[in-house]
VOKELO-278620 format. One record per residue (C-alpha): residue in one letter; residue number from 1; x, y, z. Coordinates in pm, 1 decimal, decimal comma. Last residue first. Layout:
<nodes>
{rodren:A	vodo:NUM	xx:X	yy:Y	zz:Z}
...
</nodes>
This chain:
<nodes>
{rodren:S	vodo:222	xx:6433,2	yy:9107,3	zz:18291,7}
{rodren:N	vodo:221	xx:6392,2	yy:9418,0	zz:18475,8}
{rodren:L	vodo:220	xx:6014,8	yy:9432,0	zz:18404,5}
{rodren:L	vodo:219	xx:5913,0	yy:9118,6	zz:18220,3}
{rodren:R	vodo:218	xx:5943,5	yy:9085,1	zz:17854,2}
{rodren:S	vodo:217	xx:6152,1	yy:8759,5	zz:17842,4}
{rodren:D	vodo:216	xx:5880,5	yy:8584,5	zz:18088,2}
{rodren:F	vodo:215	xx:5691,7	yy:8329,1	zz:17901,0}
{rodren:G	vodo:214	xx:5841,0	yy:8045,1	zz:18113,9}
{rodren:A	vodo:213	xx:5547,7	yy:7810,6	zz:18159,8}
{rodren:A	vodo:212	xx:5504,8	yy:7952,0	zz:18525,5}
{rodren:L	vodo:211	xx:5445,8	yy:8289,5	zz:18358,3}
{rodren:L	vodo:210	xx:5205,9	yy:8153,4	zz:18127,7}
{rodren:S	vodo:209	xx:5007,7	yy:7988,7	zz:18426,3}
{rodren:E	vodo:208	xx:5028,7	yy:8322,0	zz:18632,7}
{rodren:Y	vodo:207	xx:4888,6	yy:8523,2	zz:18330,7}
{rodren:A	vodo:206	xx:4599,2	yy:8283,1	zz:18267,3}
{rodren:A	vodo:205	xx:4497,4	yy:8291,6	zz:18639,6}
{rodren:Y	vodo:204	xx:4505,8	yy:8697,0	zz:18617,2}
{rodren:V	vodo:203	xx:4277,2	yy:8669,9	zz:18309,5}
{rodren:D	vodo:202	xx:4052,3	yy:8416,5	zz:18474,6}
{rodren:G	vodo:201	xx:4024,6	yy:8644,7	zz:18776,6}
{rodren:P	vodo:200	xx:3935,8	yy:8956,9	zz:18593,0}
{rodren:V	vodo:199	xx:4220,6	yy:9235,1	zz:18619,6}
{rodren:D	vodo:198	xx:4053,1	yy:9564,4	zz:18710,0}
{rodren:Q	vodo:197	xx:4294,3	yy:9851,7	zz:18608,7}
{rodren:E	vodo:196	xx:4452,5	yy:10097,7	zz:18843,8}
{rodren:T	vodo:195	xx:4579,2	yy:10440,5	zz:18684,7}
{rodren:A	vodo:194	xx:4899,1	yy:10464,9	zz:18562,2}
{rodren:F	vodo:193	xx:5269,5	yy:10568,0	zz:18649,0}
{rodren:G	vodo:192	xx:5233,6	yy:10625,7	zz:19006,9}
{rodren:F	vodo:191	xx:5471,2	yy:10340,4	zz:19119,7}
{rodren:K	vodo:190	xx:5201,1	yy:10117,7	zz:19253,7}
{rodren:P	vodo:189	xx:5003,5	yy:10212,9	zz:18934,5}
{rodren:Y	vodo:188	xx:5283,3	yy:10041,9	zz:18730,0}
{rodren:E	vodo:187	xx:5269,3	yy:9688,2	zz:18871,2}
{rodren:I	vodo:186	xx:4935,3	yy:9545,0	zz:18740,9}
{rodren:V	vodo:185	xx:4929,0	yy:9703,9	zz:18407,9}
{rodren:R	vodo:184	xx:5296,0	yy:9653,1	zz:18368,3}
{rodren:Q	vodo:183	xx:5261,0	yy:9294,5	zz:18433,3}
{rodren:L	vodo:182	xx:5006,7	yy:9265,0	zz:18179,8}
{rodren:D	vodo:181	xx:5234,0	yy:9429,9	zz:17938,7}
{rodren:G	vodo:180	xx:5490,0	yy:9154,2	zz:18009,8}
{rodren:V	vodo:179	xx:5250,6	yy:8865,0	zz:17955,9}
{rodren:L	vodo:178	xx:5116,4	yy:8985,9	zz:17650,9}
{rodren:Q	vodo:177	xx:5488,3	yy:9065,9	zz:17504,0}
{rodren:D	vodo:176	xx:5595,9	yy:8701,1	zz:17613,0}
{rodren:V	vodo:175	xx:5311,2	yy:8561,0	zz:17439,5}
{rodren:V	vodo:174	xx:5395,1	yy:8754,2	zz:17121,8}
{rodren:L	vodo:173	xx:5773,4	yy:8642,3	zz:17155,0}
{rodren:K	vodo:172	xx:5675,5	yy:8269,2	zz:17199,6}
{rodren:E	vodo:171	xx:5440,4	yy:8268,1	zz:16885,4}
{rodren:N	vodo:170	xx:5724,7	yy:8413,7	zz:16662,9}
{rodren:G	vodo:169	xx:5588,7	yy:8469,9	zz:16298,0}
{rodren:I	vodo:168	xx:5477,1	yy:8833,2	zz:16367,4}
{rodren:S	vodo:167	xx:5221,1	yy:8857,0	zz:16109,7}
{rodren:K	vodo:166	xx:5092,7	yy:8506,9	zz:16191,9}
{rodren:L	vodo:165	xx:5057,0	yy:8571,5	zz:16569,6}
{rodren:Y	vodo:164	xx:4868,0	yy:8877,6	zz:16471,8}
{rodren:D	vodo:163	xx:4621,4	yy:8688,8	zz:16254,2}
{rodren:D	vodo:162	xx:4575,1	yy:8439,6	zz:16528,6}
{rodren:F	vodo:161	xx:4488,5	yy:8728,7	zz:16794,7}
{rodren:D	vodo:160	xx:4250,8	yy:8897,7	zz:16556,7}
{rodren:L	vodo:159	xx:4360,7	yy:9189,5	zz:16397,6}
{rodren:P	vodo:158	xx:4174,3	yy:9510,5	zz:16375,4}
{rodren:A	vodo:157	xx:4488,2	yy:9757,1	zz:16385,0}
{rodren:S	vodo:156	xx:4467,0	yy:9941,7	zz:16719,8}
{rodren:A	vodo:155	xx:4276,5	yy:10220,8	zz:16890,0}
{rodren:C	vodo:154	xx:4227,4	yy:10382,4	zz:17227,4}
{rodren:L	vodo:153	xx:3987,5	yy:10662,1	zz:17340,5}
{rodren:V	vodo:152	xx:4103,2	yy:10915,5	zz:17608,3}
{rodren:E	vodo:151	xx:3875,5	yy:11192,5	zz:17749,2}
{rodren:V	vodo:150	xx:4125,8	yy:11487,7	zz:17839,6}
{rodren:E	vodo:149	xx:4142,7	yy:11622,9	zz:18203,3}
{rodren:P	vodo:148	xx:4326,7	yy:11300,2	zz:18347,4}
{rodren:W	vodo:147	xx:4651,5	yy:11359,9	zz:18130,3}
{rodren:M	vodo:146	xx:4938,8	yy:11136,4	zz:18310,7}
{rodren:K	vodo:145	xx:4727,3	yy:10908,6	zz:18505,7}
{rodren:R	vodo:144	xx:4427,1	yy:10856,2	zz:18248,5}
{rodren:A	vodo:143	xx:4706,7	yy:10862,8	zz:17973,5}
{rodren:T	vodo:142	xx:4909,5	yy:10571,1	zz:18144,0}
{rodren:A	vodo:141	xx:4590,5	yy:10359,1	zz:18198,1}
{rodren:F	vodo:140	xx:4480,4	yy:10398,0	zz:17841,2}
{rodren:S	vodo:139	xx:4830,0	yy:10323,5	zz:17712,3}
{rodren:R	vodo:138	xx:4833,1	yy:10009,9	zz:17928,9}
{rodren:R	vodo:137	xx:4504,9	yy:9908,3	zz:17785,6}
{rodren:E	vodo:136	xx:4585,0	yy:9954,9	zz:17429,6}
{rodren:M	vodo:135	xx:4937,7	yy:9788,9	zz:17440,8}
{rodren:Y	vodo:134	xx:4827,5	yy:9473,6	zz:17332,5}
{rodren:P	vodo:133	xx:4688,9	yy:9561,8	zz:17006,3}
{rodren:M	vodo:132	xx:5010,0	yy:9785,3	zz:16909,9}
{rodren:S	vodo:131	xx:4921,9	yy:10156,5	zz:16964,3}
{rodren:V	vodo:130	xx:4689,2	yy:10444,4	zz:16842,5}
{rodren:L	vodo:129	xx:4570,0	yy:10684,9	zz:17112,8}
{rodren:L	vodo:128	xx:4281,5	yy:10899,0	zz:17041,3}
{rodren:V	vodo:127	xx:4265,5	yy:11227,0	zz:17217,5}
{rodren:T	vodo:126	xx:3942,9	yy:11418,5	zz:17315,8}
{rodren:S	vodo:125	xx:3955,9	yy:11754,1	zz:17500,9}
{rodren:P	vodo:124	xx:4259,4	yy:11880,8	zz:17281,0}
{rodren:Q	vodo:123	xx:4447,9	yy:12195,4	zz:17359,4}
{rodren:I	vodo:122	xx:4624,8	yy:12285,8	zz:17036,8}
{rodren:G	vodo:121	xx:4822,2	yy:12586,7	zz:17019,9}
{rodren:H	vodo:120	xx:5113,5	yy:12438,8	zz:16822,3}
{rodren:A	vodo:119	xx:5334,9	yy:12428,4	zz:17155,2}
{rodren:A	vodo:118	xx:5038,3	yy:12285,3	zz:17341,6}
{rodren:L	vodo:117	xx:5040,6	yy:11983,2	zz:17083,4}
{rodren:V	vodo:116	xx:5415,8	yy:11936,2	zz:17130,3}
{rodren:E	vodo:115	xx:5378,7	yy:11933,3	zz:17520,6}
{rodren:R	vodo:114	xx:5069,3	yy:11705,7	zz:17513,5}
{rodren:S	vodo:113	xx:5316,0	yy:11475,9	zz:17287,5}
{rodren:F	vodo:112	xx:5585,1	yy:11485,3	zz:17546,4}
{rodren:T	vodo:111	xx:5368,4	yy:11384,0	zz:17836,4}
{rodren:I	vodo:110	xx:5192,2	yy:11091,2	zz:17653,3}
{rodren:N	vodo:109	xx:5485,7	yy:10955,2	zz:17473,7}
{rodren:Q	vodo:108	xx:5699,1	yy:11013,2	zz:17786,6}
{rodren:G	vodo:107	xx:5453,0	yy:10806,3	zz:18005,3}
{rodren:T	vodo:106	xx:5465,0	yy:10530,9	zz:17735,6}
{rodren:N	vodo:105	xx:5834,8	yy:10489,8	zz:17731,1}
{rodren:R	vodo:104	xx:6137,2	yy:10623,1	zz:17543,2}
{rodren:A	vodo:103	xx:6005,0	yy:10967,7	zz:17418,3}
{rodren:M	vodo:102	xx:6255,3	yy:11189,0	zz:17206,3}
{rodren:P	vodo:101	xx:6123,5	yy:11200,2	zz:16863,4}
{rodren:E	vodo:100	xx:5791,7	yy:11404,1	zz:16908,9}
{rodren:V	vodo:99	xx:5674,2	yy:11463,0	zz:16552,3}
{rodren:L	vodo:98	xx:5368,0	yy:11662,9	zz:16429,1}
{rodren:I	vodo:97	xx:5159,1	yy:11559,3	zz:16123,3}
{rodren:A	vodo:96	xx:4853,2	yy:11713,1	zz:15979,7}
{rodren:D	vodo:95	xx:5034,6	yy:11965,3	zz:15757,8}
{rodren:D	vodo:94	xx:5232,9	yy:11672,0	zz:15614,7}
{rodren:S	vodo:93	xx:4891,6	yy:11526,7	zz:15482,5}
{rodren:V	vodo:92	xx:4841,2	yy:11166,6	zz:15542,9}
{rodren:G	vodo:91	xx:4840,4	yy:10977,6	zz:15210,1}
{rodren:L	vodo:90	xx:5000,1	yy:10649,1	zz:15280,7}
{rodren:E	vodo:89	xx:5352,0	yy:10752,1	zz:15190,9}
{rodren:L	vodo:88	xx:5303,0	yy:11036,1	zz:15435,0}
{rodren:A	vodo:87	xx:5222,9	yy:10802,2	zz:15699,0}
{rodren:H	vodo:86	xx:5519,7	yy:10584,9	zz:15658,7}
{rodren:E	vodo:85	xx:5749,2	yy:10898,3	zz:15652,4}
{rodren:R	vodo:84	xx:5575,2	yy:10987,5	zz:15988,3}
{rodren:F	vodo:83	xx:5609,4	yy:10637,4	zz:16145,6}
{rodren:H	vodo:82	xx:5990,3	yy:10662,6	zz:16038,7}
{rodren:V	vodo:81	xx:6038,1	yy:10977,1	zz:16232,3}
{rodren:A	vodo:80	xx:5837,5	yy:10865,6	zz:16524,1}
{rodren:E	vodo:79	xx:6013,4	yy:10533,9	zz:16572,5}
{rodren:G	vodo:78	xx:6368,1	yy:10675,9	zz:16550,2}
{rodren:R	vodo:77	xx:6624,3	yy:10731,6	zz:16279,7}
{rodren:P	vodo:76	xx:6744,2	yy:10383,2	zz:16285,0}
{rodren:L	vodo:75	xx:6390,4	yy:10225,6	zz:16258,9}
{rodren:R	vodo:74	xx:6476,0	yy:9854,2	zz:16189,4}
{rodren:E	vodo:73	xx:6806,7	yy:9854,6	zz:16319,2}
{rodren:P	vodo:72	xx:6699,6	yy:9984,2	zz:16660,8}
{rodren:A	vodo:71	xx:6482,7	yy:9684,4	zz:16713,2}
{rodren:T	vodo:70	xx:6428,4	yy:9609,5	zz:17088,6}
{rodren:P	vodo:69	xx:6509,1	yy:9962,2	zz:17211,7}
{rodren:N	vodo:68	xx:6360,8	yy:10177,3	zz:16942,1}
{rodren:P	vodo:67	xx:6507,8	yy:10498,0	zz:16913,9}
{rodren:G	vodo:66	xx:6267,4	yy:10782,9	zz:17003,3}
{rodren:G	vodo:65	xx:5877,3	yy:10770,1	zz:17004,3}
{rodren:S	vodo:64	xx:5564,5	yy:10997,9	zz:16932,4}
{rodren:F	vodo:63	xx:5379,8	yy:11039,7	zz:16618,2}
{rodren:V	vodo:62	xx:5155,1	yy:11330,2	zz:16682,1}
{rodren:L	vodo:61	xx:4833,1	yy:11338,8	zz:16445,3}
{rodren:T	vodo:60	xx:4615,9	yy:11634,7	zz:16384,4}
{rodren:P	vodo:59	xx:4280,7	yy:11673,6	zz:16219,6}
{rodren:F	vodo:58	xx:4107,1	yy:11360,3	zz:16357,0}
{rodren:L	vodo:57	xx:3858,7	yy:11076,8	zz:16289,6}
{rodren:G	vodo:56	xx:3833,5	yy:11207,9	zz:15927,4}
{rodren:A	vodo:55	xx:3818,5	yy:10838,4	zz:15749,6}
{rodren:R	vodo:54	xx:4150,8	yy:10936,2	zz:15595,0}
{rodren:Y	vodo:53	xx:4300,5	yy:11001,5	zz:15924,8}
{rodren:L	vodo:52	xx:4170,1	yy:10672,8	zz:16048,3}
{rodren:E	vodo:51	xx:4341,9	yy:10502,0	zz:15759,3}
{rodren:A	vodo:50	xx:4654,8	yy:10665,1	zz:15815,4}
{rodren:C	vodo:49	xx:4680,3	yy:10597,9	zz:16178,5}
{rodren:F	vodo:48	xx:4636,8	yy:10242,1	zz:16095,0}
{rodren:V	vodo:47	xx:4936,0	yy:10226,8	zz:15858,3}
{rodren:P	vodo:46	xx:5131,9	yy:10427,7	zz:16125,0}
{rodren:V	vodo:45	xx:5062,6	yy:10184,8	zz:16375,9}
{rodren:G	vodo:44	xx:5109,1	yy:9870,2	zz:16155,8}
{rodren:L	vodo:43	xx:5468,3	yy:9985,0	zz:16134,7}
{rodren:D	vodo:42	xx:5510,0	yy:9789,0	zz:16445,4}
{rodren:H	vodo:41	xx:5852,8	yy:9836,0	zz:16635,5}
{rodren:S	vodo:40	xx:5713,6	yy:10104,5	zz:16872,4}
{rodren:G	vodo:39	xx:5604,4	yy:10447,2	zz:16906,1}
{rodren:L	vodo:38	xx:5256,4	yy:10568,2	zz:17004,8}
{rodren:G	vodo:37	xx:5060,0	yy:10736,3	zz:16704,2}
{rodren:I	vodo:36	xx:4869,6	yy:11014,0	zz:16906,0}
{rodren:A	vodo:35	xx:4544,0	yy:11150,1	zz:16785,6}
{rodren:A	vodo:34	xx:4383,1	yy:11479,1	zz:16797,6}
{rodren:D	vodo:33	xx:4054,6	yy:11654,0	zz:16857,4}
{rodren:C	vodo:32	xx:3872,5	yy:11320,6	zz:16845,7}
{rodren:P	vodo:31	xx:3615,7	yy:11189,8	zz:16585,6}
{rodren:R	vodo:30	xx:3439,9	yy:10841,7	zz:16702,4}
{rodren:L	vodo:29	xx:3582,5	yy:10505,8	zz:16764,3}
{rodren:E	vodo:28	xx:3378,9	yy:10281,6	zz:16995,3}
{rodren:H	vodo:27	xx:3636,3	yy:10146,4	zz:17229,8}
{rodren:H	vodo:26	xx:3706,1	yy:9788,0	zz:17277,5}
{rodren:M	vodo:25	xx:3985,1	yy:9818,6	zz:17528,5}
{rodren:R	vodo:24	xx:4224,4	yy:9554,0	zz:17382,6}
{rodren:H	vodo:23	xx:4449,0	yy:9431,8	zz:17675,1}
{rodren:Y	vodo:22	xx:4174,1	yy:9204,2	zz:17791,4}
{rodren:D	vodo:21	xx:4115,0	yy:9040,5	zz:17468,2}
{rodren:W	vodo:20	xx:4489,5	yy:8962,5	zz:17421,5}
{rodren:I	vodo:19	xx:4495,9	yy:8825,8	zz:17800,0}
{rodren:L	vodo:18	xx:4227,3	yy:8579,7	zz:17694,4}
{rodren:K	vodo:17	xx:4403,1	yy:8499,5	zz:17376,1}
{rodren:A	vodo:16	xx:4713,6	yy:8420,2	zz:17561,9}
{rodren:Q	vodo:15	xx:4526,1	yy:8159,7	zz:17790,7}
{rodren:Q	vodo:14	xx:4379,6	yy:8008,3	zz:17466,7}
{rodren:R	vodo:13	xx:4707,8	yy:7986,0	zz:17303,3}
{rodren:Q	vodo:12	xx:4881,5	yy:7837,6	zz:17602,3}
{rodren:D	vodo:11	xx:4617,3	yy:7566,9	zz:17634,8}
{rodren:E	vodo:10	xx:4655,7	yy:7478,5	zz:17262,4}
{rodren:T	vodo:9	xx:5029,6	yy:7456,7	zz:17303,4}
{rodren:I	vodo:8	xx:5277,1	yy:7737,1	zz:17204,4}
{rodren:V	vodo:7	xx:5534,3	yy:7664,5	zz:16908,4}
{rodren:Q	vodo:6	xx:5892,1	yy:7760,4	zz:17028,3}
{rodren:Q	vodo:5	xx:6053,1	yy:8045,3	zz:16845,5}
{rodren:D	vodo:4	xx:6260,6	yy:8175,4	zz:17120,7}
{rodren:D	vodo:3	xx:6343,3	yy:7828,3	zz:17258,8}
{rodren:T	vodo:2	xx:6507,0	yy:7778,3	zz:16924,9}
{rodren:M	vodo:1	xx:6364,2	yy:7547,2	zz:16634,4}
</nodes>
């Protein structure tokens, strides 16, 4: 077993779960004017978008994302293009989908999707952001900064932490991602990329402990 596939200890699992729960916004979902499926390597995003579309939560869905930097071979034509194709297979109407194929970070996801919606005459007052589970809080904080006039709700596939670990199959990678996203939640407001988010003391302590244990492959500038 390589270092990248090491099994985490029970203490580390509990620390990671604390961060996992913090990342999720636990918003109560309701109908919104539009949704944005945030690009990533995770095809669970378009799957959940399709489920929410079929449930009538939004009439228009933007898939946003260019080439995936961590898994370009998995989505060779770009995140948004592959997400759209997957959603069409799951019954989302072609007329309901807009594609934004250029964004390379969450700020661009929000900004470029806003521009695509405006170009189609859509000025939403409520927007649903659909992301990977551990990206909810960062996407919320980013949207509040980049698009403050809209009400933002966040959603992700309803997986618990252990199920997500099993679905990815690489425990260290998942914990690295949780830690990396929390670092961004903490640091990005200093650069004007996102709004400040309160980080509870126990969550911050778990973050520092996991950093000290070497869960650091997804940190900024790493």
